[in-house]
N, C-alpha and C positions, 0 to 999 in steps of 0.2 A: 784514428788514434795516432798521436804523435810518436816519434821515435823514443823520446824520453819516457812517455807513458808505457810504451811496449817494454822498454828495459825494466822499468819499475814493476810492471805486471809479471814479467818473466822471472825476475829475481824473487818476488814475493811468492809466486806459485812454486818455484823450485825449493825455496826454504821450507814452505809448508809441507810439501810432499816429502822432503827429506826428514822432517821432524816426525810426521805422522806415520810414514811407512818405513823409515830407516832407523830412527832413534827409538820411538816408542816401543816397537816390538822387542827390541833388544834390551829394554829396561827389565824385562822379566827373565832374561837369560843370565846364566851364571857368568858367561864371558863378559857381558857388559857390566855386571856388578863388580867384577874384578878391575874393570877399567872405567869405573864411574867418574872419577875426577877428570879424566881426559875427555870423556863424553860431555860432561857439564861445561867444561871450558870451551869445547868446540861449538856447542850450541850457543853459548854466550857470545863468542866471537862472531858467529853468523848473525845473531840478533843485533849486535852493535853495528855490524857492517850495514845491515839493512836500514837501521835507524839513521846512520850517517848518509847513506844514499838518499833517503827521503829528504834530509835537510838540504843536501846539495841540489836536488831537483827543485825543491820549493824556492831556493835562493834564486836560481836562474829563471824560474817561471815568474817570480815577482819582479826580477830585474827587467824582464822582457816586456812587462806590462807597464808602460810609462804614460804619464798624463801630459797632454799637450796644453800648454798655457799660452794664450795669446795676449801680448802686452801691446797696447797702442798708446802713443804719446804724441801730442801735437808739437810742432816746431822743434824737431830734434836739432842738435847742434850741427852747424854747417860742416860739411865734410870736404876734404881735399880732393876726393874723387867722386864722380857721379856717373851713373849709367842711366840713360833715359831711352824711352821708346817714342819715336816720332810718328805723328799721324799726318795724313794728307789733308788738303783743304785750306781755304782762306780763313784762318781763325788764329786766335791766341792759343797756342797749343799747350797741353799739360807739360810737355817737355820744357818749354820756355819758362813756365811758372816754376818748375822744379829747379832749373838753373838759377833763376833769380833768387830763390829761397836759400841757395847755398853759395851765392856769389861772393859773399864776404870772405870766404875761406877757400873757394874753389880754385884748383890748379889744373885738373885734368877732367875732361868730360867725354864720355863715349856716347855717341848718338846712333842708335840702331834704327834703321829704316827699311821699309819693304821695297820691292821692285817698282819701277814706273809702270802704272797701269793706264790703259786708255780711259779717258774721261776724268782722270784725276788732275785737277789744276788748282793750286800747285801740288806736285807730288810730295810724298814724305821726304824724298831725297832733297828736293828743292827747298822744302821747309827747314831741313837740317842745315843747309848751306846759308840760308837767310838768318837763322838763329845764330850761327857762328859769327857772321859778320856783325850782327846787331850787338852781341855781347862784347866782341872785341872793340867796338866803338865806345863801350861803357867802361870796360876794365881790361887791362892787360897785365900780365899774360895769363890767359886761360887757353890751354891746348885742347883742341877739339879733334876727335877721331871718329870718322864716319864708318859704320859697319853695316854693309848692305846684306839683305837676305834674299835668297832665291825664291823663297816661298814664305810669306808672312803668316800663312795658316798652318805651318808645320812647327808644333811646339818643340819637337826634338832638335830642330836646327837652331832655334833661339836658345834652347837649354845649353847646348854645347858652345854656342857663341858667347853667352854670358860667362860660362866657366872659363873660357879662354881669355876673356877680358880681365878676370881676376888674376890670371897668371901673368898677363901683360902688365898689369898694374905693379907687380913686384919690381919690374925694371925701373920704375920711378920711385922706388922706396916707399910704396904705399902698401900698408898692411890691409887685411880684409876689413878691419874696423875703420880704416880711413876712407873706405868706399861704401857708398850706399846706392842701391838700385831702386829706381822709381818705375813702377809698373802701370802707371795711370794711362799712358797713351798706347798707340798701336792697336792691334787686333786682340781678341780674347785669347787666341792661341799664343800670341807673343807674351801676353801677361802670364799665361800658365807656364810657359817655358822658363820665363825669368824667375817666377816664384819657386819653381822646382830647383833651379840652379842655386838659388839662395838658401834653400832648405838643407842642402848637404853639409852646411857648416853653421854652427851657432854664432860664429863671428861675422857672418854676412847679414847685414841689415837691409831691409826693404822698406819702402814707403809708398804712399799714394797721396795725390793732391786732393784735398777736400775743399770744395767751393764754399765760400763764405755765405753766399746767398743762393737759394734754389727756388725753382718754381713749385707750385703745389703738387706737380707730378713727380717731383724729386730730381728734375734735371737742373743743371747749373744755369743760372741766369747769364745771358750774354754779357761779356765784359766784366763779370764779377771776379774779384780776387780769389785766390786759393791758398791754403796753407798746407804744408807737408805734414803728414801723419806717419810717424814711425810704426812699423809693424814688426814686432820682435817675437820670434817663436822660441819658446823655452822648452827644452826636452830634458827628460831624466828624472822627474819627480815620480816616485813610485806610487802606484795606486794602492791605497790601503783597503 
């Protein structure tokens, strides 16, 4: 039983006991008859107080039950700031596709990569460096900031890192609405940490890159283009 329910239960039982064992027996006494108006007023005040308490409890219970609405929209407006997750391996990364999708308005890009692992060639850090050089040859100026992780399988580390990026963006006069986080690349834990960091504020938008063409198994076809899909979490609608 919740604390609110306990308070409601205690108040109701106390009022009932007071009326049944305190007021009702006195109704037949000469003393209470002489003070009948005061007794009636007191009982009325207690009843009204209980009714108001019920209204307050119901209000906060309804307010706490919110409906989560997921809004998805292809090709959101290009942002001035972008956070991407870099993957290792010789491929056209989702991070690169995301950068190109926002390139017309992009000024600052934070590339989050994991540590160098044996057998990875190129590593996610190397892919991040190649991406920065490739984009700089296309358009200037786009400022790139590399953010390395000690453990790409630790969602808590990426969670706090993404939150720090939003704080860092303020120094460049970027509001939270000016920045969008793309969670397509990286590991599943990196994706989880980024989404959680975005969920703490309704002004933080997230996106993923959707391949234009996929194989029958649902995997993106090699070399296919991808379009960004805005994922907007709306909180606060009361459940009726």
